[in-house]
N, C-alpha and C positions, 0 to 999 in steps of 0.2 A: 530835710537832710542838710547838715551843715557842710561848709566848704571842706573841712577835714575829711568827711566821709566821701565826698566827691573825689577828693585827692586819693583816697584809698582805692577807689575804683580805677582811677587813672593809673596809679602805681601798679596795681595788679595786672591791668591790661598791658602796660609797657613791659613788665617783667616777662609775662608769658609770650607776648608777640615777638619780643626781641629774641627769646629762646627759640622761636620758630623761624628766625631769619629775617624778620621785618625790619625795615628802616623807618623810624618814627620821628616826626616833627611835632612838637608840643607847643600849644599857646594857651596860657591861662588869662582869660579875659579880665581886664581891670575894671570894667564898668558893669559886669554882671557875674553871677555865681555860675560860671561855665568854664569848661576845659575842653579844648579841641585837640584831637590827635590825627595828624595826616599820615597815612600809611603808604610806604614805598613811593614817596613824592607824589601821591595822588593816584598812582596806578591801581591801588586797591582801595580807593576812596578814603573817607574820613569818618571819625567818630565824634559825636557831640555828647558830652557828659554834662548834664545840667539839672537844676531843680525847677526849671520852668520851660514852657514851650518856646521854641525859637521863632524868629520872624519867618513868615510864610515864603518869602522869596529865597531864603537860604535853605537849600534842600540837601542836608547831609545824609549820606547813605545809612549810617548806623547811629542810632540815638538811644540813650539810656539815662534814666533818672527817676526820682520819686514822682514826678508829674505824670509819668506813664502809668496808667492804671491796669492795662492789660496788653499783651503782645499784639502788635499790629504791623501788617506789611502792606504798604501803599504801592501799587503798581501803576506807574505812568511813565512819562518820558524820563523822569529822574526817580527811580524806585527808592523807597525809604523804608527802613525797618525800625520799629520801636520796641524797646525792652524795659521791663521794670528793673529797678536797681538790684533786686534779689536774683535776677536772671543773668548776671554777668558771665557765668560759665557758658550759658547757651549762646550769648553774643560772641564769646571767644571762639567757640566751635564753628559758628556760622562764618566768621571772618576767615578762619583757616580753610574752611571748605570752599568759600568763594575764591580765595587765591588759588587753591588747587584747581578749581574749575577754569580759571583764566590761564593757568599754565597749560592745561590740556587743550584749551581752545586756540590760544595764540602761539603756544610754544614758549619755553623759558627764555630763549634768546630775544624773541620779539618783545616779550614782557620787559626784560631788562633794558632793551633799547628805548621802550616807551618811558621807563623810569628816568633814564638819562636825559631824554628829550624834555621831559617835564621839568626836571631839575634845572636845566639850562634856561629853558623858556621863562620860568618863574623866578629866576635868581634875583632879578632886579625889579620885580613887580611890587605893587603896594598891597596893603591889606594883610591878610593872613600870612603870606609868605615872607613878608618883611619883618614880622614880629615873632614868628615861631622859632623855636630853638630845636636843633637836632639833639635827640636824646642819646646820651653816651652809654653804650652797652656796658662799659666798665663799671658804671655805677651799680649795676645789678650783680655783677660778678663779685663785688665786695661783700654783698650780703651773705654769700656762702661761707665766708671766712670767720663768722662769729657764731657763738653758741646759739642753739635753737631753744626757744622759750614757748611753752604752751600753757594755756589756762583751761582748767576744767571747772565749770561753775554749775551749781545746782542746789536744790533744796536738800536739807538733811534727809538721808534715806534714799536719795535718787540714784546712788551708785557711783559717786565720785571716787571714793577710796577703793571700792571693789573693782573699779576699772583698771587698777594697778596690779591686779592679781597675777598677770602673766609676765610681768617684768622679771628679768634674771637677777636674783638677789646677789649674785657674785659681781655684777657690774652696776648695781643700784645702791644708792645711799638714801635712806628714808628719814626725813625730818618730820616728826609727829608734833606739830605745833598745837594741836588740840589735846594732846596727851591722853588720848582715849584708846590707843591701840588700833590695829587694823581690823578689817571686817571679813576675813575669810579664815577657814579652818587651817590650822598649821602655820599661821603667819609668824608665830613666836620662834619657830625653828628656823625660819628664813631670815628674819630681821631681829637682831639682838646685839648686845654689847660685845659678846664673844666674837661674833662675825664682823664686828666693827663696821656695821652698815645701818645702824639705827640710833636716832637721837630724839628724845622727848624733850622739847624746849620751846617755850613761847616768847623768848626774848629776841626781838628782831635784830638787834645788834650782834648777839651771839650767833644767830642763824647766818647773818651776812658773813661773819668771820669763818664759819664752818664751810660755807659754800666756796668762798675764796680759797681756803686752804685745800679743799678737795679738788677744786679745779686746777690748782697749780701743782699740787704734790701727789695726787692720786690718779695717774693716767688710766688706771684700770677701771675707774668709775666712769661710766658713760651716761648715767641718768641720775639726777637728783630730784627727789620729790619733796615739796613743801606742802604739808597738809594740816591745816588750811591757812591761807593768808589772813583770814578773819581771826584765827586764834592768836596771831601776832598782834593784830590791831586791838582786839578786846583786852588782851593781857596788858598791853602798854597803857591803854585807857584806864584800866582798873588800878594799875600801879601808881598812876598819877591822878587818881580820882579826887584828891584833896586840893589839887592845884586849880587855880582860877585863871581866867584870862584867855586871850586869843592865842598867845604863844604856844600853849599846850597843843592846840589843834594844828598849828603850823608845823610843829615838831613831829607830830604823829603822821601827818600827810607826807612830810619830807622823808621820814624813815621808810615808809612803805614804798613811796615813789622811787627812792634811791635803790632799794632792794631789787625791785623789778628792773630798773634801768641797768644796774650792774650785771644782772644775769645775762645780758647780751654781750658782755665784754670778754667772755672767757673762750677757751679753745673750741674749735669748730666741731669736734667730735663729741661735745657734751650737750645733752638735752636737759633743760631744767623745767620741771612741771610744777605749776602752782595750782592748788585746788582752792575754790572759793565758794562761800554760801551766796545765795541769791535772795533778792526781795522782789516782789511783784507789786508795782504801783498801779492804782486805779484812779481814773479821773471821774468827773461828774457824769460824763457820757457813758461810762462803763468800759472805756478803753483800758486794756491791761498791757503793761510793759514790764518785762523781767530783766534785771541787771544785777551786777555784783553788789552785794550788800557791803556798805562802808560805815565807818564810825564818824559821825559829825559832818556838817555841811562843807567843811574845807575839803574833805576827801571826795564828797559828791562832785565838787567843782572840777577836780583834776581829771575825772573820768578815767578810772583805772584801766578800763577796757582798751583805751586808745594806745596803751603801751604794748599790747599783744597783737600779733598778726593772726593768731589762732585762738579763738575762744569757743569752746564746745560746751553746749548746754546739756547737762546730764539730766535724764528724766526717765520715769517709769510709765510705759504705755501698755495697758492691759496685761500687766505682769511681766512685760518684757523691758529690759533696761537698754536704753538707747542714748546716742549722742545726737543732738541737733547741730548741724554743721553751718547753717546760714540763718540769718535773722528772720524770725517769725514772731513779731511782737516781743523781741528780745535783742540783746547785744551779742548774740552768737555770730561768729564770723570765721571764715577760713580762706586761705589763698584760692583764688579762682582757678578751677580746674583740678584741685587736689582731691575733691570728693565728687562722685557722680550723683549721689543721692542726698536728699535733705536730712534723712535720718540714717545713721549707721550703727552697727553693734557697739556696745559699751566695752571696748577693749583698747587700752592706750597703746599696746604693742602694734596693733594693726593701724592705728592712727599714725604712729611714728613711721611705719613702713610707707604709708601713703604719702606723707610729707617728704620723706627721703626720696621717693621716686619722683615726686613733684620737683 
């Protein structure tokens, strides 16, 4: 796991714990790939997020990272709990439950007194306390003021387009970048030029202009779907197939990157959904990994998934269409605590409800 991914875990924990009333101090180690979160000035212990085991004499209560192969709870003088990086939701629930238990055992007033005593006692101490920064809750409030962006990725026929079937056509604008039409009976009556809610276009620059115009001038539109982002990439590549050199791939990468980045800058009541095709890579040992399919090595390097907080993997399991919500040999991911299950029904409306409640 790279530092960026460790940071994603830290950000998700901070966002959720702050919403539960925790005070958090954060320290990003400069000598190792580790992040430390101190909860309620230590009254609710600390979290160590890392890609490697820590030193034995440092016994943090909560531990999470790719080095943990299976859940483990060590019970001794300093109890320690270890979670795999895919089990961050379980870690969050455990921390909230543990704090609730301390409230019941000590009482809220005694707990708060212990927090204050800890804060004063360690104010001028060395080590962690001198280097950690208090996490500002306002940083996470800002996130709610921007538009919401979701990526639905999957192989052809896995149900990406079909998952949009329950969206309200009156408040949805559909951009068909594959120019293949939609995949359910009666879609032409729902999405068409007469209803002014459908565009078949594979030009990324035109799509950007449409999204901007809709976001700024059509407040009745609450959802924009771009299906698929690969349609934009391939069309741009084909239009420039006779061009040679490095600049073509830089332009292509920048165009797609900017399109996704801009999607976050619009009004907060707007949700923009990108669908994407996937590819599954195999190594010599037989290990498989599924990610968004991109055109050219330049786009591989930018890691398009890093721009999304939610990437759901669409798949068909025994005839049932599902979304995978967390990484399972894939780049699927979702905010910690948003979904209770690894697999959920293939319905973008229910996904949006869950994210809104989150």
